[in-house]
C-alpha positions in Angstrom: 57.0 133.6 81.5 60.7 134.6 82.0 59.8 137.4 84.2 58.5 135.5 86.4 60.9 132.7 86.0 63.7 135.2 87.0 61.5 136.6 89.9 61.1 132.8 91.1 64.6 132.1 91.1 65.9 135.0 93.3 62.7 134.6 95.9 64.3 130.9 95.9 67.6 131.4 96.5 67.0 134.0 98.9 64.6 131.7 101.3 67.7 129.1 100.8 70.5 131.6 101.0 71.4 130.0 104.7 71.4 126.8 103.5 73.6 127.6 100.9 76.3 129.4 103.1 76.7 126.3 105.5 78.4 125.0 102.5 81.1 126.9 102.2 84.8 125.5 103.5 86.1 128.4 104.6 85.1 128.5 108.0 85.6 132.5 108.3 83.0 134.6 108.2 83.6 136.9 105.3 80.9 137.4 102.6 78.9 133.9 102.4 78.2 133.1 98.8 74.6 131.6 99.6 74.0 135.9 101.2 75.9 137.4 97.8 74.2 135.3 95.2 70.6 136.1 96.9 71.3 139.6 97.1 72.9 140.2 93.7 69.5 138.3 92.2 67.8 140.6 94.7 68.5 143.3 93.0 67.2 142.1 89.6 64.3 141.3 91.2 63.2 144.8 92.5 64.0 145.6 88.7 61.6 143.1 87.6 58.6 143.2 89.6 58.0 146.8 88.5 58.0 145.9 84.7 55.0 144.5 82.9 53.3 141.0 83.5 53.4 140.9 79.3 57.0 142.6 79.1 59.0 140.8 76.4 61.4 137.8 76.9 64.5 140.7 75.8 63.0 143.0 78.1 63.0 140.5 81.1 66.4 139.4 79.9 67.8 143.0 79.6 66.2 144.1 82.5 67.5 140.8 85.1 71.1 141.2 83.3 71.6 145.3 83.5 70.3 144.6 87.5 72.4 141.7 88.1 75.5 143.4 87.2 75.1 146.1 89.2 74.0 144.3 92.3 77.2 141.8 92.0 78.4 141.2 95.3 81.4 138.8 95.4 82.8 136.5 93.2 80.0 134.0 93.4 77.3 137.3 92.5 79.7 138.4 89.3 80.2 135.1 87.9 76.0 134.8 88.4 75.9 138.4 86.9 77.6 137.0 83.9 76.2 133.8 83.4 72.8 135.8 83.4 74.1 138.1 80.5 74.1 135.3 78.2 70.2 135.2 78.3 70.2 139.6 77.3 72.5 139.0 74.5 71.2 135.8 73.5 67.3 137.0 73.7 68.1 140.2 72.1 65.0 141.3 70.0 63.1 138.2 71.0 59.3 138.2 71.9 59.7 134.4 72.7 62.6 132.0 73.1 63.0 128.5 71.9 65.4 125.9 72.6 67.8 127.1 70.6 67.2 130.2 72.4 67.9 128.8 75.8 71.0 126.5 74.9 72.6 129.8 73.2 71.9 132.0 76.3 73.9 129.0 78.9 76.7 128.8 76.1 77.1 132.2 76.0 76.8 133.1 80.0 79.5 130.5 80.6 82.1 131.9 78.1 82.0 135.5 79.4 82.0 133.7 83.4 85.3 132.0 82.2 86.5 134.9 79.9 86.1 136.9 83.6 87.8 134.8 86.0 91.6 135.0 85.9 92.6 131.3 86.3 89.1 129.2 86.3 88.8 126.6 89.1 86.7 123.2 87.9 84.8 122.2 90.6 83.2 125.1 91.4 79.6 127.1 89.8 81.7 127.4 86.3 81.9 123.6 86.1 78.2 123.2 86.8 77.1 126.0 84.7 79.7 124.7 81.7 78.6 121.0 81.8 74.7 121.7 82.0 75.5 124.1 79.0 76.9 121.4 77.0 74.1 119.3 77.7 71.6 121.8 76.6 73.5 122.4 73.1 73.7 118.6 72.7 69.6 118.4 73.3 68.4 121.3 71.6 67.9 120.5 68.2 66.0 117.6 69.0 64.0 118.6 72.4 60.2 118.1 71.9 59.7 121.3 74.3 61.3 124.1 76.2 60.5 122.3 79.6 62.4 119.1 78.5 65.2 120.8 77.8 65.6 123.0 81.0 64.7 119.7 82.9 67.5 118.0 81.3 69.4 121.2 82.1 68.9 121.1 85.9 69.0 117.4 85.9 72.6 117.7 84.2 73.6 120.6 86.6 72.7 118.1 89.7 75.3 115.7 88.0 77.8 117.8 88.0 77.2 119.6 91.1 77.7 115.8 92.6 80.9 115.5 91.0 82.6 118.7 92.5 84.2 116.9 95.4 86.1 114.9 93.4 87.0 117.9 91.5 88.2 119.8 94.5 89.9 118.0 97.5 89.1 120.2 99.9 85.4 120.1 99.2 85.9 116.4 99.6 87.5 116.9 103.1 84.8 119.2 104.4 82.0 116.5 102.9 80.1 119.3 100.8 79.6 120.1 97.3 80.2 123.5 95.6 78.2 126.2 97.5 77.8 128.1 94.1 76.8 126.0 92.2 74.1 124.5 94.7 72.9 128.6 94.0 73.1 127.9 90.6 70.5 124.8 90.9 68.5 126.8 93.5 67.9 129.4 91.1 67.1 127.3 87.9 64.9 125.0 89.3 62.4 127.8 90.7 62.7 128.7 86.9 61.7 125.0 85.9 58.5 125.9 87.8 57.6 128.7 86.4 58.8 127.0 83.1 56.6 124.2 83.7 53.3 125.9 84.5 53.9 125.7 88.3 53.7 128.8 91.0 56.4 131.1 91.4 58.3 130.3 94.3 57.6 133.4 96.8 60.1 135.3 98.8 60.0 134.3 102.5 61.9 137.1 103.4 59.8 140.0 101.9 57.1 138.7 103.8 58.4 138.8 107.4 59.9 142.5 106.8 56.3 143.7 105.8 55.1 142.6 109.3 58.3 143.9 111.0 59.3 146.8 112.8 63.0 148.7 112.6 64.1 148.3 116.1 66.5 151.2 116.2 63.4 153.5 115.1 61.2 152.3 117.6 63.4 151.5 120.3 62.7 155.0 121.6 59.2 155.1 122.6 60.2 151.7 124.9 62.2 153.0 127.2 60.7 154.0 130.1 63.8 154.3 132.7 66.9 155.7 131.7 69.5 153.3 133.5 70.0 149.5 133.1 71.6 148.6 136.2 73.1 145.2 137.1 75.3 143.6 140.6 75.6 140.7 142.4 74.8 140.7 146.2 76.8 138.3 148.6 74.6 138.0 151.0 74.9 138.9 154.6 74.2 135.8 156.9 71.2 137.3 158.0 69.7 138.5 154.6 66.4 138.7 154.0 64.4 137.1 151.3 65.1 137.9 147.6 61.4 138.6 147.6 61.6 141.8 149.6 64.3 143.3 147.0 62.2 142.3 144.1 59.2 144.2 145.5 61.3 147.4 146.2 62.7 147.5 142.9 59.7 147.2 141.1 58.5 150.0 143.1 61.2 152.4 141.0 61.6 150.6 137.6 60.7 147.5 135.2 62.3 144.6 133.7 63.1 143.4 137.2 65.5 140.2 137.7 66.2 139.1 141.1 67.0 135.7 141.6 68.9 134.0 144.3 70.7 130.8 145.2 72.6 129.8 148.7 75.4 132.3 148.7 74.2 135.6 146.4 71.5 137.7 144.8 71.7 138.5 141.0 70.0 141.9 140.5 68.6 143.4 136.9 66.4 146.4 136.8 65.8 149.7 134.6 65.4 152.3 136.5 65.5 156.4 136.7 67.0 156.1 140.6 70.0 153.3 140.4 71.2 154.9 143.8 68.1 153.8 145.4 68.3 150.6 144.1 71.9 150.0 145.7 70.8 151.6 148.9 68.4 148.9 149.5 70.2 146.5 148.1 73.5 147.1 150.4 70.8 146.0 153.4 70.8 142.2 152.0 74.6 142.2 151.5 77.9 143.4 149.8 77.7 144.5 146.4 79.9 143.6 143.5 80.2 143.5 139.8 78.4 146.7 139.7 77.1 147.9 135.8 75.2 150.7 135.4 74.5 152.2 131.6 72.2 154.7 130.3 70.2 153.2 127.7 68.8 156.7 125.9 72.7 157.6 125.6 73.7 154.0 123.7 70.9 154.6 121.8 71.2 158.0 120.7 74.7 156.8 119.4 73.2 153.7 117.9 70.9 155.8 115.9 73.8 158.0 114.9 75.6 155.2 113.5 72.6 154.3 111.7 71.7 157.6 110.3 75.8 157.5 108.9 75.1 154.6 107.4 71.7 155.8 105.8 73.0 159.0 104.6 76.2 157.8 103.0 75.4 158.4 99.3 77.8 159.7 96.7 77.3 162.6 94.4 78.9 162.9 91.0 81.7 164.9 90.5 83.7 166.1 87.4 87.4 164.9 87.2 88.9 168.0 88.3 93.2 166.3 89.5 94.9 163.7 87.5 94.5 161.0 90.3 92.1 159.6 92.9 91.4 156.8 95.4 88.3 154.5 96.2 89.2 152.3 99.0 86.7 149.1 100.4 86.7 149.5 104.6 84.8 148.5 107.3 85.3 150.2 110.7 85.7 154.0 111.4 89.4 153.8 112.5 90.7 151.8 109.1 88.2 153.9 107.5 90.6 157.3 108.6 93.4 155.4 108.0 92.7 155.5 104.1 91.1 158.9 104.6 94.1 160.4 105.9 96.1 158.9 103.3 94.5 160.4 100.3 91.2 158.4 99.6 88.3 160.5 98.2 86.0 158.0 98.7 85.3 154.8 101.2 83.0 152.4 100.3 81.6 150.3 103.6 81.7 146.5 103.7 84.5 143.5 103.1 84.0 141.7 106.1 80.6 140.3 106.5 79.3 142.4 103.7 80.4 142.6 100.5 79.5 145.8 98.2 78.0 145.8 95.0 79.1 146.7 91.4 77.1 149.3 91.6 78.7 151.1 95.0 82.0 150.9 93.6 80.7 151.9 90.6 78.9 155.6 92.8 82.3 155.7 94.8 84.3 156.2 91.7 82.0 158.5 89.7 82.0 160.7 92.7 85.7 160.9 92.9 87.0 163.8 90.9 89.8 162.6 89.1 90.7 161.7 85.4 91.8 158.5 86.9 90.5 156.9 89.7 92.4 153.8 91.9 90.2 151.3 93.5 91.6 149.8 96.5 88.8 146.4 97.5 91.2 145.0 100.2 89.1 141.5 100.0 89.7 139.2 97.2 86.4 138.7 97.1 85.3 142.2 96.1 88.2 142.4 93.2 85.5 140.8 90.8 83.2 143.0 91.5 85.3 146.2 91.0 86.8 145.0 88.1 82.7 145.1 86.6 82.5 148.5 87.4 85.5 149.6 85.4 83.3 148.7 82.4 80.2 151.3 83.7 82.7 154.2 84.5 82.9 157.2 82.5 86.8 157.7 83.5 89.7 155.7 83.6 89.4 153.2 86.5 92.6 150.7 87.9 91.6 148.2 90.3 94.7 147.5 92.2 94.4 143.8 93.3 94.5 144.5 97.2 93.3 141.0 99.1 93.4 142.9 102.6 93.5 146.1 104.2 97.4 146.2 105.0 98.1 145.9 101.6 95.6 148.5 100.5 97.6 151.0 103.2 100.7 150.1 101.8 99.5 151.2 98.1 98.7 154.2 98.9 101.8 154.5 100.8 103.9 154.2 97.7 101.3 156.7 95.6 103.8 159.1 94.4 101.5 162.1 93.0 104.7 163.2 90.8 104.3 160.6 88.8 102.4 159.0 85.8 99.5 156.2 85.6 101.7 153.8 84.3 104.8 154.5 87.0 102.2 154.6 89.7 100.4 151.5 89.1 103.2 149.5 88.8 105.0 150.8 92.1 101.7 150.5 93.7 101.3 146.9 92.5 104.8 145.6 93.5 104.8 146.9 96.8 102.1 144.8 97.8 104.6 141.7 97.7 106.5 143.5 100.8 103.4 143.2 103.1 102.3 140.3 105.0 98.9 140.4 106.4 97.6 138.4 109.5 93.9 138.1 110.6 92.3 137.0 113.5 89.1 136.0 113.7 86.7 132.8 115.4 85.5 129.8 113.5 81.7 130.4 111.8 81.1 127.0 111.2 83.3 123.4 112.0 85.2 122.6 109.0 88.2 120.8 107.6 90.1 123.9 106.8 93.7 123.6 105.7 94.3 120.2 106.9 93.2 121.1 110.0 90.0 120.1 112.1 88.2 123.3 112.8 85.6 123.6 115.4 83.2 126.5 115.4 83.9 129.4 117.9 87.8 128.4 117.8 90.2 131.4 117.4 91.5 131.6 113.9 95.0 133.4 112.9 95.6 133.4 109.5 98.7 134.6 107.5 98.3 135.4 104.0 94.5 133.5 104.2 96.6 130.3 105.2 95.8 128.9 108.9 98.6 129.5 111.0 97.5 129.4 114.3 94.5 128.3 116.1 93.5 128.7 120.0 90.7 129.4 122.4 92.0 132.8 123.4 91.9 135.8 121.3 95.6 137.6 122.7 97.4 134.2 122.8 96.1 133.8 119.0 97.2 137.1 118.0 101.0 136.6 119.8 101.5 133.8 118.1 100.6 134.6 114.7 102.5 137.8 114.5 105.8 135.5 115.9 105.0 133.5 113.1 104.9 136.4 110.9 107.9 138.6 112.0 110.9 137.4 110.1 114.8 138.7 109.9 113.7 140.7 106.8 110.5 142.5 108.9 110.7 146.3 110.0 107.3 147.0 111.2 104.0 145.9 113.2 101.1 147.2 112.8 98.2 146.0 115.1 94.7 146.8 114.0 92.2 145.9 116.9 88.8 145.2 116.0 85.2 146.6 117.0 85.2 143.4 119.7 88.5 143.6 121.5 89.4 144.7 125.1 91.3 147.8 124.9 93.7 146.3 127.5 94.1 143.2 126.2 95.3 145.2 122.6 98.0 147.0 125.1 99.2 143.7 126.6 99.6 142.1 123.2 101.7 145.3 121.5 103.7 145.4 125.1 104.8 142.1 124.6 105.7 142.2 121.3 107.2 145.5 121.5 109.3 143.4 124.4 110.1 140.8 122.6 110.4 141.9 119.3 111.7 145.6 119.9 115.2 145.2 119.0 114.1 144.1 115.3 110.9 146.3 114.6 108.6 149.1 115.0 105.4 148.3 117.0 102.5 150.0 117.3 98.4 149.8 117.0 95.7 151.4 115.8 91.9 151.1 117.2 90.2 149.9 113.9 87.0 149.1 115.1 86.4 146.6 112.1 83.8 144.1 112.4 84.7 140.3 112.6 88.6 140.6 113.0 89.8 141.1 116.3 93.0 141.9 114.7 94.2 142.7 111.7 98.2 142.4 111.3 100.2 143.7 108.8 104.2 143.0 108.8 106.7 144.6 106.3 
């Protein structure tokens, strides 16, 4: 039954992950709570599903705890894994469990979670779990049944969740409850369904995936013509009817669109002969906004990218040198920066997708060094990285790098001739001298740092705090850099993202160079990162 309850909880958070994501106060699209909790629980569900239906409570709890620890993503995922580790400790060696065992499991889980968080904040998932645990300990001696006890636990968790806005002003301003606490209750309620004799929740995503195809894998069969051709025809005074042009295009390709108004014809066609399409269209008027893309070439590139993502597997390596580095990064340019500075392995992630503890652990074990420095480069990854320390077979030091610029600065301050302690201290101290700016978009409406933010608005963050807003990316980036530069600044590095236009980046760099060139050295790097249009480092 416990196995089925855990699976039900995992399926329920998977089905409700988007609703939990929407409760996130911060509008930045960066590893949302519901997604992190869902993927963490999903790792446990996969391992539990292959177990025997009649497995003991101890076996189910041990399997879930181990899988959750390795699959933990983001701070919420790590805390969730620690809460569930309480089940493993409390149910050790037990075939069946009672009320006292459940209460003990919650208590042990809460203690472990609070211990792991450096500065526990009330009004979060920790509060919800703690108050529910206290209720369980109070009722356990006299509870009529395990179902009654777990019902009371869920009810108390609901009450605690409702109080989270009163504990955290940022939640009250946004008019939401804590996302992590909500996710925990969704899991617990689904477990209660099973405890009560009901049916386990089914994972809707699994159903979808069973009938869906991979777009990249199947797309070649759908490409009948090579060139995607688009243009606008500025109609001649005696322009024939657009239906004639449409009829011709249908003889040389597919996916034909030819729509008109009084002045123009908008044309789109997939064809092997874009020249013929253009030649015919000229008879109707002058052409503008001409665009021709080789779809087969584009697809091959996408396949290569997908292949790179798939084959990035880490092979365990024995220690051969004193020190090594593992960095978390996303974007080819940024990955190259870390590699060029001496990083042995790169774990992909850090923006929209937080890597799991197991991802980081595999990279550590593949680093041929006696001591491995881990650079999380994101505050939401630090806890997952710290869990990997306990599982590694060599010394691991997780540097508290919360941004890409901090990670790069740490590596530049590494001294291969110095000992471990000196390097740890010097690299950690160097983080104080770098300021990080991030230019991104608002993923949701929010009240952020006292400002009313609308979805889609461009945000400029300085060291995690909202500094500027604008409707245009380049303007937001310049205003942010202007704010960040002080009398002590020496270097400005502008790292452009995957969705950033090269011309705009050059114009931004030139503007900063013109305005501040006598004070700072300015350079730009094509980082290729998702989510952030610009990552800005000021040292």
